[in-house]
N, C-alpha and C positions, 0 to 999 in steps of 0.2 A: 699779632699783623701775617706772623708767616703761616701763610697757608700755603703747600707745595701742593702740585696734582704728579700724580703718579698714573701708569699705563696698568689692564691687569692683562696678565697672561693668557694667550693662545691656550689651548687644551687638543693632544692629538690622541689618534686611539696607535693602538699597539699594532707594530709591524714587526714579524717576522723577517729578521735581515740573515737569521743562520742560513734557511733554507735554498735561500737562490747565490748565497755567497759562497757558500761551503760546492753549488752543485759548480761554481763555476771555475771556484780551484781546484776540485778534482779533475774537471775534464780541461784544465792547461796545462793544470804542471802533474811531473811527473811525481809517483812516490816517492816519498823520500824525505829527509828532514825540512825542503823546505816549505812540502805539502804541509806536513804535520804542524808546524807556527802556524803560516797561514791560516790554517782553519784553528789553531788554537786565538788567532789574531781576530776572527772570526765571532769567534763567542766573547769576544771580549769587547768589540767593537757593541754587541746586544746586551750587552751587562750597561756599556756604557748609557746607550740610549734610555732604557730604562732608568738607571740614574736619573738621568737631566728629564727625561719627560713622562713616567710613568708615576713618580710621586710627587704629592707638592712639595711644595719647596719653598724653604725657610729665607726670609729678609735678611739675609746675610754673604758675606764675601764668600764663604765657600761652597754656597751656590749656585753660586756667580759662576765659580771656576768651574765646576762641575760641566755649566752650559757652555765656558768657550773651550773647555776640551772639547767636548762634541762637538763644537763648530769646526774648531779646528782640523779634528779627525774628519770631518767628512769632506771638507775642503781637499785635505791629505790621499783620501780614498776616491775622490771622484775622477781623475785622470786614471787611475787603475785595474777600475771595472767598467765593465760596457752600460752603463746605467742609461738605457730606454726604452722607449715603449716597445720595442720591438725585436731585444735585443735579452736583459736581463729586466726585465720588468717587474718590478718593487712599486706594488702605489701604497703613497702617504697619503692621512686625512686627518683636516686642520679645522677644526671648528674658530670662526670668525670670532677675534676678541670681544668685540663693544656689542655683537648682539646677540641679547638672552633669549629671543625667542620667543614664540605662545604656543598654548598652552597642548595641543593640539598639530602644529606642525613643526615643534621644534625648534632649534637655532641653525643659523644659515653653515655648511660644511664644504668643503672641495676637496675632491678626491682627486690625486693626481699622479700619474707612474713619472716624476720628475727627479730626480735629487736634485735639483736650482730649488725647486718648492721648499724641500724640505730647511735644506740651508737658509731658505729664508726665511720663514716661520723660527728657525732657533735665533737664526739674529734676533727677528723682530723679540723674543724672550728674553732675550740679552740685554735687550734694551728696556723693556718693562721691567726686569727684576732691577738692573739700575736703578732705575728713574724709582722703583720701590728703595730700596738701601737708602739710597738718598735721602726720602723724605723720612728715613726713620733716625738721621744719625741727630748728635745730641749739638744744636745749631749754637750755642752759650759756652763749647768749647771750642779750640784753635784746631783741634785733631777729628773733630765732627765738619767744622764747616769747608777744612783742607780736602775730606772726603767725600762729604754732599756735592760740592764744586767737580771731583773726580768726576764721581759716579754718571753728573750729569750730561756732563760733557760726553762719555760712554755710551749714554742712551743717545745724544744727539747723534752722536756719529753713526752707531748703530742703524739709529733712523733714516739719515740720511743715505746711508752706502743701499739700504735696500728698496729709497726712494732712485738709485740711480740702477740702479741692475736688475729689480724683478721683474720688468717686462721683456728683459733678455730673457732672463734664466728660467720664464714661465710658456711665457710665444701662447699667451690668452689672456685673457681681461683675467687676473688676483678678483679675490675677496676682498670688497671696500674697508679692511683691515690695514690691510700690504699695499693699496696701491697706493702711485707717486702721492697725489692729492695728502688723500692720509698721513702717511709719515713724515710727508712732508711737512705737515701743521705738527704733527709730533714733536719734532726735528726742532722744528724752531721753538715749540712751549721749552723743552727740556734747552738749549740754549739761551731760553729767559731767565729760568730759575737759574742756572751758573751764573750772568751772570748776575743776579740778582745774591745769592752766594757771596761772591766778590763784595759787592757792596758792604754787605753786613760784615765780612770780615775790616773791610777797610774800618767801618763805622767802628766797630770793637777795637782797633787797634789804635782809633784819636788819627787816624788822618789828616794830611789837608784838606780843608772843605771844597777847593778846587776842585782837587782830587775825585772825592767824594760824591760833588752835586755832578761831574762826568758819566761815574759810575750810575749813578741812581738816573744818570737821562739814557745812557746807551741802555739799560735797564728795561725803564719807559719804552722805549724804542721797540726793543726787541717784543715785548709783550703787546706792542700795536700790531705791528705783525704778523704777530701769531692772532690776533684776535681778527683781523681782518681775512684772514686764511680762512681759520674758522668758520666767517660769518659769510665768505661773498663764494666760497670753494662749493658746487651743486651739489653732491652727497650726503658732506658731512655733516649737515645740523640735523639730517632725519633720526642720528643716532641719537640716542636720550644721554652716553657718555660726553658729545660735545656743548649739549644743549646745559650741561650742569657744568661746564666746564669754562661756557663763553662767558659767565658775571664773573668768573674768578677773574681771567684775563684783561678782564674791563677795569676791574678793581684793579688789578695791580698797574696797571697801565697809569692808573690814578694817582696811586701813592707813591710810583716811586718817579714819576714829574712832580708829584710835591713833595721827595724828600728831596729832589734834585734844587726845588723853587728854593728850600728852607736852608740849603746849605749856600747855594749861593746869594742869597740873605745876608749870613753869614759874613762872605767874601765880601759883599756889597759896603754894610757894617764897617768892616777894619780899611776898606779902599774912603770910609768914609762917604760915602755916595746913601744918602739915607733916605732919601726918596725913594730909587730903585731898590733898599731893603724893605721896604714897607708896600711895594707894588709886590713884588714877587710872596712876600708873605697874604699879600691878601689873593695873591691865586691860589697859592696852597693854601692857602683856608679854605676857597673855593672849593678845590676840586677834593680836600678829604671832607668837605660838607656833603659834595654831592656821594661821596664812597659810603658813608655812614646813613645816609636818607634810602637809596636804591640797595647796597652790597651789605648792608648791617649783617645778614642771613650768615653772610660768608668770612669776613675778614673783620677784624674788630682794628678801630682807627683811633679809641679813647686816647691814646698815649701819649702820639702822634698828632692829634686834634689840639691837647692840653696843650704837646709845646708849642707848635704852632700859634695857640691862641697868647697863652703866654710872651712870646716873641715878638707881635703883632702890637698887643694893646705897650708891652713897655716902649716899642719903637715909636707906637703913636706919640706916645704922651712925650718922650724926650722931644721928638721933631715939632709936635706943637710947641712945648715951652723954651726949647732952645734952639732948634736948626733953621726950623721954617722952613724947609728944602720941597720943591715942588715935587709932588710924586705924580710921575711918567705913567702915562696906559699900558697895560700889559704889551701891548704890537709895537709898543715902542723899545720896548727889552730887548737888546744884546740878546744873540742866543744862544745854549748855556752849550759848550764842548762835549764832546763822546769821547769813550775812552774802552774798547773791548777790550776786555781781558780772556778773554773766553774764547776757544772754538772749538768744533766736532771732531771728536777725537778719529783719525782715520783710523777706517778698519783693516787692519794688514796681519796676514794670516801667516803665523801664529801670534793668534791676542797671546794666548794665556802663557805664565811666563812656565810652569812643569807639563807645555805638551812635548810628547814624545811621541813620532806613528806607529800605531801598531803594526802596522804596514812596511816599514823601513825597505825592506830587503826588495820587497816585488817591485817591479818596474812599470811604469805609466803606461798608458794603454798605446800612446803614441810610438812607445817605444816596441810595445808588443807588435804593432802591428807593422811596424819599421824592420823587425827580425822575422816576422811572417814573408810579409813582400823578396828581404835581401835570401830565406832563404828561397822561396820559388825561385828565384835569379839563380842560385845556384846549383840547386837541382835540375832547368834547363840547360847548365851547362854541366856539368853533372853525366845527366842524359843525353848530350849528343856528343857528346868525348865520346863516350863509354857504345853507344850506339854507332858510334862511324866505327870502330875498332871493332864490331863484333861486325858488322859488316861486311867490310874488307875479309874478313877473316870465312865469313861464309862463303862468298868471293871465291876466296884461294880453295878452299875445300873445293870447290861447287866444279873448278878449271880443273883440280887436280885428278876429281871423279869421271869427268868428263874426258879423260889421258890414260885412265885406268892406271894412275901410278899412287902409291907406287905400287901398288899386284900385279903393273908390267916386269916389275923389275923379278919381282918373287917367283912369279911362273916363267920362269922358264922352259920349266922340263915340260909343261902342256896337260899334267894329269893330278898333279896334286892340287887341294886348298891354299895358297897363298897366306904367308904367315899375317897379314894383315886383315886376310876378311877373317881368318881365322880370331884376333885382338877384335874386331868390332865387332864379333859376335857373343865372347864370351862378354863384354860389355855388355850389350844391350840384353842380354841372360840376366847379370848381375843387378842390374837398375830393373829389372822386373820384368820384364818383356811387353811382350800386348797385353797382357792383364792391368799391367800398370796403368797404362795407357786409359786403357776402354773403361776404365776404375774412374781415372779425373776428368775425360770427358762425360763418363754419365752424373758426376755430381755437381756440374757444371747450371746445368737448368734446372736443378733443384736451389742452388747460391742464387742463383740471377731471379727466379721468381720469389725468395724470400727478401731479394733487395725490393723488388718492387711492391709488393705488400706493405713493404714498411713503409714505402715512399707516398704509395698511395690514399692510405692511412692519418697519414699526419696533412696532408692536402685536405684530406676532405673533413678532418679537423676544423680546419682554416677554411674550409669553405661552410661547415654549417654555422661557425661561428657569424662569418659577415654574412651569412644567408638573416640570420637573426636581428644580425644588429642594423641592416636596411629595415627590416619591418615596424622594427623601432623606430627607425628614422624618418620613416614614412608617415607613424603612428605621430609622434610627437612635435615631428617639424622641426621648428630652430628650438625644441625647448632642448634635443636629443643633442645635445654641442660637444660631444668628445669624436674625436679623433676618428673621423669613418677605416672601418677593418679597410676598405678596398685599399690605400694608401696606407696603412701601417704594415701589412701585410706586403706589399710587391718587395721585397725587399728579401722577407722568405720566400715568396713565390717564384723571383727569381732563380735565387738557391733549388729551389725545387727543379725548373724547369733546364735548371743545369746538373743537375743529379740524373733527369731524365738521360738529357743529351748522353749523358756518358753512362749511361746502361746503355742506351740503341746501341753507340761504337760498341761497347764490348761484344752486342751481339752480334755484330758485322766480323768481328774477329773471330768472334766462339768459331762463326762459319768459317773463313778461312783457312782455319787450323784442323778443322772437320774433315773438310775437304785436302789440303794438303799428309791427312794421312790417309785418307784415301787411296789417297793414289799411290803411296806405298805401301799400304799392308801389307798387301803377299810379299813383295820383300823380307821386311822385316819381322814377318811370321819364318822366314825360310832363314832368313839369322838366326834364331831364337830356337834351330834343330843341331843336333848334336854332328858333330865334325862328318864321321860315315853316312850320314844323309844330306849335310853341306854338299860335299866331294861328290855325289850320287848326283844332287840335282844342278853340279855346274856341268857344264859341256864339256869333254874331252877332246884335246889339240892335238897334229904331229909335232913331237920335239921340236923344238925352233932348234935356230943355228944355236951354233954355243958361242955366248955374247956374254960372258964370265969374265973374260981378260978386256973386254972389251973398252976401249977410253969412253966411249960417249956412255957407259952406262955408270962409272966415275964420276963421270962430272954431273948425269943427272940423279945420282944418289946424293952427290955434295952439293946439289942447290936443292934438292929437299931437305936437306937434314938445315941449310940456310933458313927454308921459311918457317919450319920446326925453331927453330931458334926467335925468325920473327913473333911466331905467336906466344913463346911463352915469355919473351919482353911484352906483349900485349896482356899479361896474363896478370903480369905483378906491376905494368901500368896502370893497369883495373883497380886492382887492391890498391895501390896508392894515390889514386882520384880519386875513389872512395873516400881514402882516412883521411884526406885533409881537411880538416878546421881550424876556422878562427868566429873568437868570440866577437860579434862587433854590436854587444848590449852598450860597451863601455865607451865607443865610440859615438851612438848613437845618443847614451845619455849628456854626453860632456855638446854635443849640436843642439839636445834640444834647453840646457842649462844656458848657454852662448845666445842662442840664435831665438830660443822662444818657438821654433819648430825644427824637422829635420825633416833635408833632402835628401832623402834616401836612395834616389835614383841614382844620386852621384856618387855619394857616398859608397854605395853598395858597388855601383861599376869599378870605382877605383880599386878598391881591395881587388875583387873579383879579378880584376885583371893581373893583379902583384902575385893574388895564391894560385890562379892556373893556366896562368900565358906563358909562363913553362910547359908544362902539361902537353898544352895544345900544339904546341911544334916537335915536343915528343912524336906527337900520335901523326902528326902530320910528315913525321922525317920516319916513321915505320909503315905510314901508307907506301910513301917515296920506293924506298928499297923492296917490300913486296911487289909493285909495280915492277921494279926494274929487274928483282930475280924471276916472277911468275915469265915474265917476257923471254928472259935467258934461258927455261925451263920449257917452254913451246919450241924453241928453235931447236932443243937437244931434244926433244920426243920426237919431233918431226926424223932428222935423224936417223934415232933408234928405229922408229917405225920402219924404214927405208931397209935396215938391213935388217929387220927381223922379217924371217920367213910369214907370207900370209896366207892363208887361205881361207874357204869355208865354217871350216869347223871353227876355224883361231879368233876365224871376226864373231861368231854367240858365244864362246867362252868369255872374249872383250867381255862382250856389251852385256853380259851376265853380270861380271863382277865392275864393270862400272854401274850399274843398277844394286846391284848390295851395297859397293860404298856410298851412294848417293842416297840411299834407303837408310844405313847409319845414319849419317849427316841427318839426315830429318826424322828420326828416332830421334837424335837427341835433342833437334830444335824443338822439335813439337814438343819435348817431354817439357822443356824449359818454359814455353808458350802456357801448358797447360799449368805447370805449377807457377808463374807469376800471373795467369789467372786466377786460379784459384787465390793465391792471395789478397787479388784485386778485392774479389769479391767479399772475402771477410771484413779485411780492413774496410771496405766501403761497408758495407754491415754494420760496425762499429761508428764511420761515420754518422751512418744514416738511422740510428740509436739515437745521436745524439742530436740532430737536424730534430729527429721528432720528439725528443727530451725539451727541445728549444718552442716547438710549438703549442706541446699540451702546455710548456708554464705559460706563454703567452696567454693560449688560449684561457686557462683558469682566470688568470690575473685581467682578462678582459671581460669573464663573467664577474668577477666580484667585483668591478667597476661598474658591469653593467646593473647591479642590484643595489649597490648601492644608489645610484642614480637612479633609478625607477624607485626607491627610496625618500631619494630628495623632493623626487619630480611628483608623488603622492601627496606630500608633505608641504610643497607650494602651494599645490591642486586644495590643498583641505585651506591653507589659510586665505583663500583667494575667497573675497565674499559673496556671499547665495546669488542677492541681487543687485543690481545696478544702484548706487545713491541716491536718494531724491529729500527732497528741502522738505521742511516742517512747512504747514501752514499759519500763518501772524497769527490767526486767532488762537491755535493751542499752545501758545510763545506765551512767557508768563513774564507780563510785561512790570508786575508789581516791585521787583527786583530792580534801580537803578541802577543803570552804567556808568561810571567811575567817565569820567572828561578825563580828556589827554595822555598820553602815549602809555601802553600797559609796562607795567614791572617786570621786573627784569625775572627771565628763570631761574627758581631755584640752584644753587651752586652748592659744591661740595665745602665742607669746616675739613674734612679730615681726608684719608688716605683716596678710600675708596665712599664717598658722600651718599646718602640715602635720602630720599626725598623728602621735603623737608614738611612737617604738615601743619603746616597754619599757610594760610593764602598770604604770597609776596605781598611787601609795603606800596601804595602809589609809588610814582614818582616824581619827585618833585621836580619844580618848572625848570626848564632846561633853562640855563642863562643867557641872554641877547648875543648874537654872534656878531663875532668883528665885520668892521667893511670889507669887505671885496678885495684884495688882492694884500691883506695885511699879513705877515709873517707868524705861523705859529709856533709855539713857545716850544712844543714835540710834536714826531708825527704819531697817527695813529688815532684812534675816537676816544675821548675823554669823557664822552658824556654818550655810551653806546646806548640804544635800543633795538628789541627782538622780540621776536615773537615767545610766548612762553608755550612749554610744551602741552603739545595737545593732553587731552582725555585728563583734565587737572579738578575737579570740583569740591565743591563746601560740602560736608557733611549738614543732611537737612537738620535743624533744629530738632522736629515732632518726632524724631530717630531717636530710640535710649535703645540698643541690643540689652539693658538693664531693667527694664520697667517692667516686667512681670513679676522679678524676687522683688527690685527695690519699695513697690507699691501695694504690696500685694494682691495683686491684679490678678484673677484666676484663669485658669490655661485654659481656652475651647480647644478640645479638639477639633484638628478640620474634617469635612465628612462632603465630599462632592451628593449634590442630590441626585435618589437615586441609588447608591454607592452605599454597599453593606460595607456595618462597621469591618474592624481585623477579625479574625477568627476567633483571636482568646479576650476579646472585648467582653464586658456583659451586656446583655441585651436590656434596651431598656426596663424599664418598670421592674429592674433585677435586684438582687441585693448585691454590692460588690464582693471582692473574691476574700475570703477570710483566712487573707495575711492578716498578722501581732503591731497592731496598731501602734505608734511610736507616740510617747504624750509628745503636745505640740509644743514649739520653741520658740523663742523671741526672733525676730528676724537681725540679723545683725546688719548692721550699717554696710554699705559697699565704701563708701570713704570716711576716711576716719575724722573722727566730730573734734570740734574746739573743746 
């Protein structure tokens, strides 16, 4: 009687996990110990997939452990890598577990760039392998019964989890084997088998008949529910697998109900309810008789039938001679209680007891994204503070240059070059003079052009693939059911547009720098000359009045010294702001563990205020100090200008020195701008190359997916009938074979784990017992006497045909030759002697079958 149903495994195509995952690791994490460890973990993950899916698995718990570890690792790695069609595109291809395909079309399979699809299929294999391991257990031992119950409940939980999550995980229609209807039915079947194992355990342990009856009745209820789901779901009956399973479920429903009635009859006998005992035994005998007549191909109920028959005979004999108790109708009997001792095992990661995360140190993508947003906020604050200080410094230098300070204090003689101008000249010459700036300006267009070419080539790859996708979508219409490239590439195109805008702004900034250079290049060239040439180029003036001991000169020098001190403090403050660091990873991980999500804005703003709040106050204080000192400098300079003797030559000299001071400041600023621009273009080149690789990877994955889909479409077209179906005329039908009356016999079902198609026609169904009156309660839920259609294409072999006819009856072999067609080139012509091969003596033909 112990016929148990197991589920076949899904098969997957090979996938290379190393290349895309390694590329992400090297692009995201800097070279070092962590990167090397992650790359080794990627290799281990690829090996784990090959062990779990790339070879046949034994029906043993060790093989199941490998599957569980791979499933746990997928769940652990999912939040740490950007698995999606438009980021890290990994396409997983799986075949339908139940569809065996056709000669020309192949089996049904589905390829998706979705890690949730991979997880779902792996979990399906967990349930399938658990059902196979359970079916292999020795049910005569206590350990075997416990193991079978555990694995059936695990299988039920795996299929139930798929039922609840598959649609949200895939965001599209799955193959039929992992559809909610299919896995829901499989989960119910596994639960029913687990309940049956508990019934066998209770029977083996000789527990009370009342308990055993409840366990059996609950198992009958589970099998009845599974049968209904199998029979009435729209798409399941088309699977040959479920056509085989249906009669087993019907038989198990009847057997479990018969066992419940048998043990409840024993309880009735103990309670001296002899009429009820006979009624229940009669009902059990009818159920077993139905199984024996309809489902003897699949289950053996001889022992149960004999046991019920003996009990019924003894009960009738005792009642006829001793008790004379009235035998009630089945509909009048009390309901047998139910006791469900099984439930589907909840799938909670990690499932494996031995699981260790290969990427334990790697933070989830949510934390990586939060860190990226945090770093962007931090950069904005740092750039704003540093930009404010640099702008204030440039303003100070501009004001001093307009006042010809400090050169005016040094040029009291009127004919020598001020020391500050000489220092500025030496600084420019030391930095390379005009040649360094001209070289940087010349390199910028080349860097810009290189970046534009990379961006254009990246977007062209997307355009070409999208054009091909649209053409195929127009050609195949609804059959081309993958995500449109236009929708998939929206984030990449938005990223490309952003890069294009950045390049346009960079071009404008380059033009501003070039115009500023053209405005000051003449004075910069003058500062690059020797001291003698510089002195000759500066107009001389009459000596000024003796102001060396003047109080205003001392005040001005003191004020300029204060401004120099403010500038030095700013340089140190800028270095401190750049060096400020805080690791937000721990805070984000804690928030993710506690709340399941990260409120990045609230956490980042709070922490950045703590870090940079003090620096902001120092910057504002520096600005206020500069404003106050500059105001004093302007007041003192007015007084200094009044005391200093003025004439046309002196004014010309002051104007030239102002231009020289301004040219020096412009040179420093232009040099910094050009170096920043060069660094910007080089950094952007690396970013654009990563963008190009991302576009190349997704286009390659889309091309692979396109080829797979084209192949499937060709196979589906090959499977389609070439002509519409038509009905055969009545006169061509064989009317000599009578059609048996009554309902069709049951579809053949398995005796073993994966049953084969029976070689004999199913027996005709026995007449259905009369139905109970309307409104009468049924003893157990479910169809005790199910009827269903047999599988199509089952024909008996014609009796006139015998593949061994020629050899068995010594009939001569007549070579076939079409009229008007010549024989084979190697055959002798008619009337010609046969080939002179050595002839073997005739041997007596051995009979094919052994003789009695």
